[in-house]
N, C-alpha and C positions, 0 to 999 in steps of 0.2 A: 479597790484593786490597785496595787502599786504600779507606778510607771517606771519603765526602764529607760536606758539611754536614748532609745528611739524617740521618746517624748520630747527630748531636748534638741533634736536635730533641727537646724534652721530651715525654713521653707525655701529660701533662695540659694541654698548651698554654701553659705559662708560658714567659716569655722567658729565654733563656740569657744571662747577663751576663758570666761569666768562665769560662775553661777553663784548667786547670793540668795540665801533663803532664810526663813525664820528657823526656830529651833524645834519645830514640830516633829512628831514621831513619823510622819510620812517621809521624812528624809533620812530614815535610819540606814538605808543602803547607799548613802551618798558616795562612799568610796568607789563602789562599782560604777556608778554613773560618771564620776570624775575620771576614773581610769579609762573607761570606754571612749570618752570624748577627748581625752588628753587635755582636760580643762581644770583650772583651779576652782575649788569649792569653798565658799566662805559662808559664815553664819552671822546674821545681824545680832546685835545685842538685844536683850529683852526690852520691850517697850520703846524700841528705836526704829519704828517702821520707816523712817526717812532713810535708813541705811540700805533699804531695798528699793529697787526701781521696778516698775511694772514690766517694761520692755525697753531694751536698749537697741536702737536701730542706727545704722550708719556709722 
């Protein structure tokens, strides 16, 4: 089941500025999420998992 922009809302109410993901098909609708959150969406290069972070806090 695809997640919408509500899945990317921060718990503490802070603004999401960027999202970085891999190139999986689960991010096919990334434009809709980025637009709804007014955030920039980036894709990591293949085989470069260090370009993605698990969670950015603070």
